[in-house]
C-alpha positions as CSV (number, residue, x, y, z in Angstrom):
1,X,0.0,0.0,0.0
2,X,1.1,3.6,-0.7
3,X,0.4,5.9,2.2
4,X,0.7,9.7,2.1
5,X,0.6,11.2,5.6
6,X,0.3,15.0,6.4
7,X,1.8,15.9,9.8
8,X,3.3,19.3,10.7
9,X,5.6,17.7,13.3
10,X,8.1,14.9,12.4
11,X,11.6,13.9,13.7
12,X,14.0,15.3,14.5
13,X,11.2,17.1,16.4
14,X,10.4,15.3,19.6
15,X,6.7,15.7,20.5
16,X,4.2,12.9,20.7
17,X,2.8,13.4,17.2
18,X,6.3,13.2,15.6
19,X,7.2,10.0,17.5
20,X,3.9,8.3,16.9
21,X,3.9,8.9,13.1
22,X,7.6,8.1,12.6
23,X,7.7,4.9,14.7
24,X,4.6,3.4,13.1
25,X,5.8,4.4,9.6
26,X,9.1,2.5,10.3
27,X,7.0,-0.7,10.8
28,X,5.0,0.0,7.7
29,X,8.1,0.4,5.6
30,X,9.6,-2.8,7.1
31,X,6.4,-4.6,6.2
32,X,6.7,-3.6,2.6
33,X,4.5,-0.5,2.3
34,X,5.6,2.9,0.8
35,X,5.2,5.8,3.1
36,X,5.6,9.5,2.3
37,X,5.2,12.2,5.0
38,X,4.7,15.8,4.1
39,X,5.9,18.0,7.0
40,X,7.6,21.3,7.8
41,X,11.3,22.1,8.5
42,X,11.9,21.0,12.1
43,X,11.4,24.0,14.5
44,X,9.0,22.9,17.2
45,X,8.5,24.0,19.9
46,X,10.8,27.1,20.1
47,X,10.3,28.3,16.5
48,X,14.0,27.9,15.7
49,X,15.2,25.7,12.9
50,X,17.1,22.6,13.9
51,X,20.8,22.5,12.9
52,X,21.3,21.4,9.3
53,X,17.9,22.5,8.1
54,X,16.6,25.5,6.1
55,X,13.1,26.7,5.6
56,X,13.0,25.9,1.8
57,X,10.0,25.6,-0.5
58,X,10.6,21.9,-0.9
59,X,13.3,19.5,0.4
60,X,13.3,15.8,0.4
61,X,15.1,13.3,2.6
62,X,14.9,9.6,3.5
63,X,14.6,8.6,7.1
64,X,14.7,4.9,7.8
65,X,13.0,4.2,4.4
66,X,10.3,6.9,4.9
67,X,10.2,9.6,2.2
68,X,10.0,12.9,4.1
69,X,9.0,16.0,2.1
70,X,9.5,19.2,4.0
71,X,7.7,22.4,2.8
72,X,8.2,26.1,3.6
73,X,6.0,27.5,6.3
74,X,5.8,30.4,8.6
75,X,8.0,29.6,11.6
76,X,6.9,30.8,15.0
77,X,7.3,29.5,18.6
78,X,4.7,27.5,20.3
79,X,3.2,30.5,22.1
80,X,0.2,32.7,21.6
81,X,-2.6,32.1,19.2
82,X,-2.6,34.4,16.2
83,X,0.9,33.6,14.8
84,X,0.5,29.9,15.5
85,X,-2.7,29.8,13.5
86,X,-0.9,31.6,10.6
87,X,1.8,28.9,11.0
88,X,-0.9,26.2,10.8
89,X,-2.5,27.8,7.7
90,X,0.8,28.1,5.9
91,X,1.5,24.4,6.4
92,X,-2.0,23.5,5.2
93,X,-1.5,25.4,2.0
94,X,2.0,24.3,1.3
95,X,1.3,20.6,2.2
96,X,-1.7,20.6,-0.1
97,X,0.4,22.0,-3.0
98,X,3.2,19.6,-2.4
99,X,0.8,16.7,-2.2
100,X,-0.5,17.4,-5.7
101,X,3.0,16.6,-7.1
102,X,3.5,13.4,-5.2
103,X,3.1,10.0,-7.0
104,X,-0.5,8.8,-6.6
105,X,-0.9,7.1,-3.2
106,X,-3.7,4.7,-2.1
107,X,-4.9,7.1,0.6
108,X,-4.2,10.3,2.4
109,X,-4.0,10.6,6.2
110,X,-3.6,13.4,8.6
111,X,-3.1,13.7,12.4
112,X,-4.4,16.3,14.7
113,X,-4.2,18.1,17.3
114,X,-4.5,21.0,14.9
115,X,-7.1,20.5,12.2
116,X,-5.6,22.7,9.5
117,X,-3.3,19.8,8.5
118,X,-6.4,17.7,8.2
119,X,-8.0,20.3,6.0
120,X,-5.1,20.1,3.7
121,X,-5.3,16.3,3.6
122,X,-9.1,16.4,2.9
123,X,-8.6,19.0,0.1
124,X,-5.9,16.8,-1.4
125,X,-8.0,13.7,-1.1
126,X,-11.0,15.4,-2.7
127,X,-8.8,16.8,-5.6
128,X,-7.2,13.4,-6.2
129,X,-10.3,11.3,-5.5
130,X,-8.6,9.3,-2.7
131,X,-9.9,8.2,0.7
132,X,-9.1,10.5,3.6
133,X,-8.3,9.1,7.1
134,X,-8.3,11.5,10.1
135,X,-6.4,10.5,13.2
136,X,-7.6,12.4,16.3
137,X,-5.0,12.7,19.0
138,X,-6.7,15.5,20.8
139,X,-10.2,17.1,21.0
140,X,-9.1,20.2,19.1
141,X,-10.4,22.9,19.3
142,X,-11.9,22.0,22.6
143,X,-8.5,21.6,24.1
144,X,-7.6,25.2,23.1
145,X,-10.3,26.4,25.5
146,X,-9.2,24.0,28.2
147,X,-5.7,25.5,28.3
148,X,-7.0,29.0,28.2
149,X,-5.5,29.9,24.9
150,X,-8.9,30.9,23.4
151,X,-12.3,31.8,24.8
152,X,-15.6,30.6,23.3
153,X,-16.4,33.1,20.5
154,X,-17.3,33.2,16.9
155,X,-13.9,32.0,15.8
156,X,-14.2,28.9,18.0
157,X,-17.6,28.1,16.7
158,X,-16.3,28.3,13.2
159,X,-13.5,25.9,14.1
160,X,-16.0,23.5,15.6
161,X,-18.0,23.6,12.4
162,X,-14.8,22.8,10.5
163,X,-14.1,20.0,12.9
164,X,-17.5,18.4,12.2
165,X,-17.1,18.9,8.5
166,X,-13.9,16.9,8.6
167,X,-15.5,14.1,10.5
168,X,-18.2,13.9,7.9
169,X,-15.7,13.8,5.0
170,X,-13.3,11.3,6.5
171,X,-13.5,7.7,5.3
172,X,-12.3,6.5,8.7
173,X,-11.6,8.4,12.0
174,X,-8.9,7.0,14.3
175,X,-9.1,8.1,18.0
176,X,-6.6,7.4,20.7
177,X,-9.1,6.9,23.5
178,X,-12.6,5.5,24.0
179,X,-13.6,8.8,25.5
180,X,-12.9,10.5,22.2
181,X,-15.1,8.0,20.4
182,X,-17.9,8.6,22.8
183,X,-17.5,12.4,22.4
184,X,-17.8,12.0,18.6
185,X,-20.8,9.7,18.7
186,X,-22.6,12.2,21.0
187,X,-22.0,14.8,18.3
188,X,-23.6,12.7,15.6
189,X,-20.5,10.9,14.1
190,X,-21.5,7.4,13.1
191,X,-19.9,4.7,15.3
192,X,-19.1,2.5,12.4
193,X,-16.5,4.9,10.9
194,X,-14.6,5.4,14.2
195,X,-11.7,3.1,15.3
196,X,-10.0,3.3,18.6
197,X,-6.2,2.7,18.4
198,X,-4.6,3.5,21.8
199,X,-1.1,5.0,21.8
200,X,2.0,2.9,22.5
201,X,5.7,2.6,23.0
202,X,8.4,1.3,20.6
203,X,9.8,-1.4,22.9
204,X,13.0,-2.0,21.0
205,X,13.9,1.6,21.9
206,X,12.8,1.6,25.6
207,X,13.8,-1.0,28.2
208,X,14.8,-1.0,31.8
209,X,18.4,0.0,32.5
210,X,20.7,1.1,35.3
211,X,21.0,4.7,36.1
212,X,23.6,6.4,33.8
213,X,26.1,7.4,36.4
214,X,28.0,9.8,34.1
215,X,24.8,11.6,33.0
216,X,23.5,11.7,36.6
217,X,26.7,13.3,37.8
218,X,26.7,15.9,35.0
219,X,23.3,17.1,36.3
220,X,24.2,17.0,40.0
221,X,22.2,13.9,40.8
222,X,23.6,11.8,43.6
223,X,23.3,8.0,43.9
224,X,21.1,8.5,47.0
225,X,18.7,10.9,45.3
226,X,15.1,9.7,44.7
227,X,14.4,11.2,41.3
228,X,10.9,12.0,40.1
229,X,11.1,12.6,36.4
230,X,8.9,14.7,34.1
231,X,10.0,14.2,30.5
232,X,8.0,16.0,27.9
233,X,6.5,19.3,26.8
234,X,6.3,22.1,29.3
235,X,3.1,23.6,28.0
236,X,-0.2,25.2,28.9
237,X,-1.9,21.8,29.0
238,X,0.4,20.4,31.7
239,X,-0.1,22.5,34.8
240,X,3.4,22.1,36.0
241,X,3.2,24.9,38.5
242,X,1.6,22.3,40.7
243,X,4.8,20.3,40.6
244,X,6.8,23.2,41.8
245,X,4.4,23.7,44.6
246,X,4.9,20.0,45.5
247,X,8.7,20.4,45.3
248,X,8.5,23.3,47.8
249,X,6.6,21.0,50.3
250,X,9.4,18.4,50.3
251,X,12.5,20.4,49.6
252,X,14.6,18.6,52.2
253,X,13.5,15.0,51.9
254,X,16.1,13.7,49.4
255,X,13.7,14.0,46.5
256,X,14.8,15.6,43.2
257,X,12.4,16.7,40.5
258,X,13.9,16.3,37.0
259,X,12.2,18.3,34.2
260,X,13.4,17.4,30.7
261,X,12.0,19.1,27.6
262,X,10.9,22.4,26.1
263,X,7.6,24.3,25.8
264,X,5.9,27.6,26.1
265,X,6.0,27.6,30.0
266,X,9.5,26.3,30.5
267,X,11.1,29.7,31.1
268,X,8.4,30.8,33.4
269,X,8.8,27.6,35.5
270,X,12.6,28.1,35.7
271,X,12.1,31.7,36.9
272,X,9.5,30.6,39.5
273,X,11.8,27.8,40.8
274,X,14.6,30.3,41.2
275,X,12.3,32.9,42.9
276,X,11.2,30.2,45.4
277,X,14.8,29.1,45.9
278,X,14.0,25.4,45.1
279,X,17.1,23.4,45.4
280,X,15.5,20.1,44.5
281,X,14.4,21.0,41.0
282,X,16.5,20.3,37.9
283,X,15.7,21.7,34.4
284,X,17.3,20.0,31.4
285,X,16.7,21.4,27.9
286,X,15.1,19.3,25.2
287,X,17.2,16.4,24.2
288,X,17.6,14.3,21.0
289,X,15.1,11.4,21.0
290,X,17.8,8.8,21.1
291,X,18.8,10.2,24.5
292,X,15.4,9.8,26.1
293,X,16.1,6.3,27.5
294,X,19.2,7.6,29.2
295,X,17.3,10.4,30.9
296,X,14.5,8.0,31.9
297,X,17.2,5.8,33.5
298,X,17.9,8.7,36.0
299,X,14.3,8.4,37.3
300,X,12.9,6.3,40.1
301,X,9.4,7.4,39.2
302,X,7.9,8.8,36.0
303,X,5.7,11.8,36.6
304,X,2.9,12.3,34.1
305,X,1.1,15.6,34.7
306,X,-1.9,17.3,33.1
307,X,-3.8,20.5,33.9
308,X,-6.9,20.1,36.0
309,X,-9.5,20.5,33.3
310,X,-12.4,18.2,32.2
311,X,-11.0,17.9,28.6
312,X,-7.8,16.2,29.9
313,X,-9.8,13.5,31.6
314,X,-10.3,12.1,28.0
315,X,-6.6,11.7,27.1
316,X,-3.9,9.2,27.7
317,X,-0.5,10.9,27.5
318,X,2.0,9.0,25.4
319,X,4.7,9.3,28.0
320,X,2.9,6.8,30.1
321,X,3.8,4.1,27.6
322,X,7.4,5.2,27.3
323,X,7.8,5.0,31.1
324,X,6.1,1.6,31.1
325,X,8.6,0.4,28.5
326,X,11.4,1.6,30.8
327,X,9.9,-0.4,33.7
328,X,9.2,2.8,35.8
329,X,6.3,3.2,38.3
330,X,3.9,5.9,37.0
331,X,2.8,8.8,39.2
332,X,-0.1,10.3,37.3
333,X,-1.4,13.7,38.3
334,X,-4.4,14.4,36.1
335,X,-8.2,14.6,36.2
336,X,-9.9,11.3,36.8
337,X,-10.6,9.6,33.5
338,X,-9.0,7.6,30.7
339,X,-5.4,7.8,31.9
340,X,-6.1,7.2,35.6
341,X,-8.3,4.2,34.6
342,X,-5.4,2.7,32.7
343,X,-2.9,3.3,35.4
344,X,-5.1,1.8,38.1
345,X,-6.5,-1.1,36.0
346,X,-3.1,-2.3,35.0
347,X,-1.6,-1.6,38.5
348,X,1.4,0.3,37.1
349,X,1.3,3.3,39.4
350,X,-0.5,5.8,41.6
351,X,-2.9,8.6,40.8
352,X,-3.2,12.0,42.4
353,X,-5.3,15.1,41.5
354,X,-3.4,17.7,39.5
355,X,-4.5,20.6,41.6
356,X,-3.4,19.4,45.1
357,X,0.3,19.6,45.7
358,X,0.0,18.1,49.2
359,X,-1.6,14.9,47.9
360,X,1.0,14.7,45.1
361,X,3.8,15.2,47.7
362,X,2.4,12.4,49.9
363,X,2.3,10.1,46.9
364,X,6.0,10.9,46.1
365,X,7.0,10.2,49.7
366,X,5.0,7.0,49.8
367,X,6.9,5.7,46.7
368,X,10.2,6.8,48.2
369,X,9.7,5.1,51.5
370,X,7.9,1.9,50.5
371,X,10.5,0.0,48.5
372,X,8.2,-3.0,48.2
373,X,5.5,-1.0,46.6
374,X,8.0,0.8,44.3
375,X,9.4,-2.5,43.1
376,X,6.0,-4.1,42.6
377,X,4.8,-1.2,40.5
378,X,8.0,-1.1,38.4
379,X,7.7,-4.9,37.6
380,X,4.0,-4.5,36.7
381,X,4.8,-1.5,34.5
382,X,7.3,-3.3,32.4
383,X,5.1,-6.4,32.2
384,X,2.1,-4.4,30.9
385,X,4.2,-2.5,28.3
386,X,3.9,-5.4,25.9
387,X,0.1,-4.7,25.7
388,X,0.9,-1.3,24.3
389,X,3.7,-1.9,21.9
390,X,4.2,0.5,18.9
391,X,4.3,-2.5,16.7
392,X,0.9,-3.6,17.8
393,X,-0.4,0.0,17.3
394,X,1.1,0.2,13.8
395,X,-0.6,-3.1,12.9
396,X,-4.0,-1.9,14.1
397,X,-3.6,1.5,12.3
398,X,-2.7,-0.3,9.1
399,X,-5.9,-2.3,9.3
400,X,-7.8,0.9,9.5
401,X,-6.0,2.3,6.5
402,X,-6.9,-0.8,4.5
403,X,-10.6,-0.4,5.6
404,X,-10.5,3.2,4.2
405,X,-9.1,2.0,0.9
406,X,-11.8,-0.7,0.7
407,X,-14.5,1.8,1.5
408,X,-13.5,4.0,-1.4
409,X,-13.2,1.1,-3.8
410,X,-16.7,-0.2,-2.9
411,X,-18.2,3.2,-3.6
412,X,-16.2,4.3,-6.7
413,X,-16.9,2.9,-10.2
414,X,-13.9,1.2,-11.7
415,X,-13.8,3.7,-14.6
416,X,-13.4,6.6,-12.1
417,X,-10.3,5.1,-10.3
418,X,-7.6,6.9,-12.1
């Protein structure tokens, strides 16, 4: 099968979308499929081009057998609303134009969270008479309101109409949680066109390992330190001020909070930690993806944190699965919902509300002091990781793509399939 995927983030960018699309595509290529990804020059989240790249009209490279077509876009940091929307729109237009010149695929797919990439994919599919598959990794634009980036207004209502239009036009809709599926069904999307494909981890890349002593020493982490690691985007959706408040409550208990990554709130968090004089907080800038297992190795516990908003009860952060692959106990601070259900059902960690630093602090201290509980959760986390392998997710996603191609073929006269 020939797959054309539109995604505005792709490696060497390091966010969840980039990892998910790249890691699945590696399996598809290995299984004999041809995959082309149209994306932008890597610049997320800081709005600065990665070394070795330029913002050209079109540049092509091969990454592990995947044909990666990069198009020129407006480049801006992952902050604010207006410029980011212009960035999204520029990608939509340029990806559509680039897609017109690509060899004819069997289908066109796009992944949210932002829907303008999906608009480009739909327009391309309509122009070339190909099936369109929409992968929904976030309830966008609902999540924009949840993080406070936009208030309910005419623009938001227009985006919601666009969202529903895309749901109607998609041959298949792939959602990452059952809560997303229920949300769509309540809004009139037929159940028969929705497939749930939960996120996963590429197990060959993530496995338990001893703490990297050299890396630990370079960041001032002692052998005796109990490290709670947050590795991921430091953005508006994550509510990380709560973690700083937690750190302030247990500043002299031998616990270190390790933050690794970038995002719109990172500088503010660093400034706040300095202002409070927190000596148990370490901030590490974004690292290459191949270094992620090394930084996970520094952690005794993986902290997954989301803002306390109802929308985030419907998501399962991808970092949960990476941490499970590393055999780390999960400490989830998020609204009760899909993620907490998974953590508790599979007995891989503890849950705490994301707006109560005292409860989170108590959970950290419990894990530090109860070595038996810590070991039990770590073993269960690694055991359950095999249920969420990226290979399994890639296979399920491929089945959905084949359904989409079959749907079009069953509706289109043979004479029109050109």
